[in-house]
Every structure is written in C-alpha cells, then in structure tokens.
C-alpha positions in Angstrom: 90.9 73.0 25.4 87.2 73.8 24.8 84.6 73.8 27.5 83.0 70.5 26.2 86.3 68.8 26.5 86.8 70.3 30.0 83.5 68.9 31.1 84.6 65.4 30.1 87.7 65.8 32.0 85.7 67.1 35.1 83.4 64.1 34.8 86.4 61.7 34.7 87.7 63.3 37.9 84.3 62.9 39.6 84.3 59.2 38.8 87.8 58.9 40.3 87.2 60.9 43.4 84.2 58.9 44.2 88.4 56.0 47.1 101.0 50.5 47.6 99.4 47.8 46.4 101.4 44.8 47.6 102.6 42.4 44.8 99.3 40.8 43.9 99.0 37.1 44.0 97.0 35.3 41.4 93.7 34.2 42.7 91.6 31.1 41.7 90.3 31.5 38.2 86.5 32.3 38.2 83.9 32.1 35.6 83.1 35.5 34.3 79.7 37.1 35.1 77.7 39.7 33.2 77.8 43.2 34.6 74.1 44.2 34.9 73.0 47.1 32.6 76.1 46.7 30.3 77.5 44.6 27.5 80.5 43.4 29.3 81.6 40.6 31.8 84.2 40.3 34.5 85.4 37.6 37.0 83.7 38.6 40.3 85.6 38.0 43.6 83.8 36.0 46.3 81.6 38.2 48.6 80.7 40.7 45.8 77.2 41.3 44.6 75.8 43.6 41.8 75.4 47.2 42.9 72.1 49.0 42.5 74.1 52.4 42.6 76.5 52.0 39.7 77.6 49.6 37.0 79.6 46.9 38.9 79.8 45.1 42.1 80.1 45.8 45.8 81.2 44.0 48.9 79.4 45.4 51.9 81.5 43.5 54.4 84.7 45.2 53.7 83.6 48.3 51.8 85.3 47.2 48.5 83.7 47.9 45.1 84.5 47.4 41.4 83.0 50.2 39.1 82.9 50.3 35.3 82.4 53.6 33.6 82.6 54.8 30.0 83.6 58.4 29.5 83.2 60.4 26.4 86.6 61.6 25.2 89.9 60.3 23.6 91.7 57.7 25.6 95.1 59.1 24.6 94.2 62.6 25.5 92.8 61.6 28.9 95.8 59.5 29.6 98.0 62.5 29.1 96.0 64.4 31.6 96.0 61.6 34.1 99.3 62.6 35.7 100.5 62.0 39.3 100.5 65.7 39.8 96.8 66.1 38.8 95.8 63.2 40.9 97.8 64.4 43.9 95.8 67.6 43.7 92.6 65.6 44.3 94.1 63.6 47.3 95.3 60.6 45.3 98.9 59.3 45.2 100.0 57.2 42.3 102.1 54.2 43.5 102.7 52.4 40.3 101.8 52.4 36.5 101.8 49.5 34.3 101.0 48.8 30.6 98.6 45.8 30.3 96.2 44.2 27.9 92.4 44.2 28.5 89.8 42.8 26.1 92.6 42.4 23.4 93.4 46.2 23.8 96.4 48.1 25.1 95.5 49.6 28.5 97.1 51.3 31.4 96.9 50.2 35.0 97.4 52.6 37.9 97.9 51.5 41.5 96.6 54.5 43.7 96.6 55.3 47.3 93.7 57.5 48.6 92.3 58.6 52.1 88.5 58.9 52.5 87.2 60.2 55.9 90.5 59.3 57.5 90.5 55.7 56.2 93.3 54.6 53.8 92.1 53.0 50.7 93.9 51.5 47.7 92.6 51.7 44.2 93.4 49.8 41.0 92.3 51.8 38.0 92.6 50.4 34.5 91.9 52.7 31.4 91.7 51.9 27.7 89.6 53.0 24.7 89.8 54.9 21.4 89.4 58.5 20.2 85.7 58.7 21.0 85.5 57.1 24.4 87.4 55.8 27.3 86.5 52.8 29.6 87.6 53.2 33.2 87.4 50.3 35.7 88.0 51.1 39.3 88.7 48.4 42.0 88.6 50.1 45.4 89.3 48.5 48.7 90.4 49.5 52.2 94.0 49.0 53.0 93.1 46.5 55.8 91.6 44.1 53.1 94.1 41.6 51.7 92.4 41.4 48.3 94.7 43.3 45.9 95.3 40.1 43.8 91.6 39.3 43.4 90.8 42.9 42.6 93.6 43.0 39.9 92.4 39.8 38.3 88.9 40.9 38.2 89.4 44.3 36.5 91.8 42.8 34.1 89.3 40.1 33.1 87.0 42.6 31.6 85.6 41.7 28.1 82.7 42.7 25.9 79.8 40.4 25.2 77.5 42.0 22.6 74.9 39.2 23.1 74.1 40.8 26.5 71.1 43.1 26.7 72.1 46.6 27.9 69.6 48.8 29.9 70.4 52.4 29.2 68.3 53.9 31.9 69.1 51.7 34.8 67.1 51.9 37.9 68.7 53.9 40.9 68.1 54.1 44.6 67.1 57.9 44.1 65.5 60.1 41.5 64.8 63.8 40.6 62.2 65.3 38.4 63.5 67.5 35.5 60.0 67.9 34.0 59.4 71.6 33.0 63.2 72.5 32.9 65.7 72.8 30.2 67.5 69.7 31.6 67.5 66.3 29.8 68.6 63.0 31.0 71.9 61.8 29.3 73.4 58.9 31.0 74.2 57.0 34.2 77.9 56.7 34.8 79.2 54.9 37.9 75.7 55.4 39.6 75.8 59.2 38.9 72.8 60.4 36.8 73.9 63.0 34.3 71.7 65.7 33.0 72.3 68.7 30.7 70.6 71.0 28.3 71.5 69.6 24.9 71.6 65.9 25.6 75.2 65.6 24.3 78.3 64.1 25.9 80.7 65.8 26.2 78.8 69.1 26.4 79.5 72.7 27.3 75.8 73.4 28.3 74.6 73.6 32.0 74.9 70.2 33.6 73.4 68.5 36.7 74.9 65.3 38.4 72.9 63.4 41.0 74.8 60.6 42.9 75.5 59.1 46.2 78.3 57.9 48.4 79.4 54.3 48.0 78.2 52.7 51.1 79.0 54.0 54.6 81.1 57.1 55.0 83.1 57.2 58.3 84.2 60.3 60.3 82.0 62.9 58.6 81.9 64.9 61.8 80.6 68.4 61.2 78.2 68.0 58.2 78.2 71.7 57.3 82.0 71.7 57.1 82.1 68.4 55.3 79.7 69.7 52.7 81.9 72.8 51.9 85.0 70.6 51.9 83.3 68.3 49.4 82.7 71.3 47.0 86.3 72.3 47.4 87.3 68.8 46.2 85.2 69.1 43.0 87.3 69.8 39.8 88.5 73.5 40.2 86.6 73.6 43.5 89.6 75.1 45.2 89.0 78.3 43.1 85.4 78.5 44.1 84.2 81.4 46.2 81.4 80.4 48.6 78.4 82.7 48.4 76.1 80.9 50.9 75.6 77.7 52.8 72.0 77.0 53.9 70.6 74.1 56.0 67.8 72.2 54.2 65.3 69.3 54.7 64.0 67.4 51.8 61.6 64.6 52.8 63.2 62.8 55.8 66.8 63.9 54.8 68.6 66.9 56.2 71.7 68.5 54.8 73.2 71.7 53.3 73.0 73.6 50.1 76.0 75.6 48.8 76.0 78.2 46.1 79.4 79.3 44.9 81.2 81.4 42.2 83.5 79.0 40.5 86.0 79.1 37.6 85.7 76.8 34.5 88.7 74.9 33.2 88.7 77.5 30.4 89.1 80.3 33.0 85.5 81.6 32.7 83.1 82.5 35.6 80.9 79.5 36.5 78.0 78.9 38.7 78.7 75.9 41.1 75.8 74.4 43.0 76.0 71.6 45.5 73.3 69.8 47.7 74.3 67.2 50.2 71.7 65.2 52.0 72.9 62.9 54.8 71.7 59.4 55.5 72.7 59.3 59.2 75.7 57.0 59.4 75.0 55.5 55.9 76.6 58.2 53.8 75.1 60.9 51.6 73.4 61.9 48.4 74.5 64.9 46.4 73.3 67.0 43.5 76.0 69.0 41.6 75.1 71.8 39.1 77.4 73.8 37.0 76.6 76.5 34.5 78.5 79.1 32.4 75.5 80.9 31.0 72.2 82.3 32.5 73.5 81.6 35.9 70.5 83.2 37.8 68.1 81.2 35.7 70.1 77.9 36.1 70.5 78.4 39.8 66.6 78.5 40.0 66.5 75.3 37.9 69.0 73.5 39.9 67.4 74.3 43.3 63.9 73.5 41.8 65.1 70.0 40.6 67.1 69.3 43.8 63.9 69.8 45.8 62.3 67.0 43.9 65.0 64.5 45.2 63.4 61.3 46.4 65.4 58.3 47.9 63.8 54.9 47.1 
C-alpha cells in the first residue's frame, strides 16, 4: 500500500471519527432538497437545516447531523478496509451491515455505535462508488433520539442532480492563510479544509487539515488531556510519541499545540502536528498537519499557518 493510498484511508477515518439501531420505521415521504454546494439531493428530516460547516444538514436541538463526503479512492478497496476490527480500534462498534441500493448503485449500509465525550451515539453510514472515488453519507444521532427511521430514509434517498450548481470552495466559519508557504487548497470534505503541497488527492505530500467539532462537545474536562487524547485517536495516533504540548492563544481562543513523532501507514517516521482551540462550551477547532519529508521545515509551516487561524 503506497503512502498516497494510505493518506486516502486516513482521510476516510477522519471523516468517520468526526459520532443498535432499532428496526427503523418508514417515515413520511418528503420532497428531496438540494444539498448546498453539491450536485446531489436528499430527503431532509424535520428540524434539520443546512450546515455551514460541512456538506449536509444539522439539527441543533438534538445534536443529529447528516454529512455527505466524497473520498478519493476505490470503493471496493475502502470497503475491504472498513472492517469491524478497524472501526473498533477507533472506538466504533458495528452493529449491522446491509447491502442496499442508492442512486441506482449497489451500496453498503453500516449501523454503528459510538461514544463521544461519554455520550452514546448511533451512526448510519452508507458507502458506494467506483474505482476512482467513494461517496460516504453519515447520519449521526444521539441514542436518546428516536429518529433512526428518518435518518435511514434520508441517507438512502441520495441522488445526483447535475443541473445543480456546485460551489467548490464553500464558505466556512473559520479560515487560515497559506500564502507564502508550499501548501495549496485542495478540497472541503465534511467541513474539513484540506491543503497539501501538490494539490492532488490522494497525495503522499505534506498535508494540513483544518476543521471543527460538530456542535457542542460535552464532558471535555481537562483540555490539555483531551487534546493529547484527540491526537491519539488520529489514524496511527496510538503509535505517536509526544514531543511537547504547549498552551497557546490565537485571537480570543485558547488551546493546546502538540508536536509528535508518528508512524505512517507504510511504517515510515512521520511528523504529526495538532492544534486545538476551544470555544468554551461550544466545542473546538483543530488543525492537523502530517509530513514524511522535511519535517523541521514543515513543522515551521504548520505552526505559521495555524497562527493565522480566524473564526468568522
């Protein structure tokens, strides 16, 4: 497995890590709505509104969300790697797997249980695609919400509408400035802004991901410990050796900056950089950098770009 493919796998894991489904009842049929910034439509459950953080919809009353992502890489290969054992290592338990049809294509639907900040969530994840790219639709909701049927109906209603206008560089509630560095903007996937050196996806070059938590995060507790734990939950994060953890203030936001010696999926030494800035009780922003080559230079670049972070 080459490093570019490994990066695609890591990106898929990041998308998933960002949440027993009972037998779902079929909800009332709704008219499909366009997903802003994409060329697709889905049926949107009551109480959900378009998100400004990712492609999809969110219900701020119950913490549920529906996210649509397109990951570079073969669907069949990603599906083989999407094993219960691999997900369990990331804190997710597969409860059920089904073969379904989405947008006239064969697809796989996973029912998953996950804990986040001590709260139990259920996740319905449907995947489909071809040899070039994989579409992943995540429906995430707290266990206390009786909306499994509505979520299932929504994610399975996905269909493309090429008449829609797509915005490739969607607005976000945060930004960084990469001017004067080797990094280039590549894409926005599930609200995560992706930068790397060659502008390709997948890519083995140094990469930077800027994102945020989805809504409020409960029970963070000690923010320094939470930051280190978050790094350990990154792909291969359990192998990372922490070099330093520094407190930091950027604008009105306070947080922690972590530098670690990691290991790539290919077994090579890799720089891992993580900045987390906390929004009081409203969650956090994060900047994640990884580089195999020129690690001292790229650490300087990651830190420079991170310090330009602005929340809108």
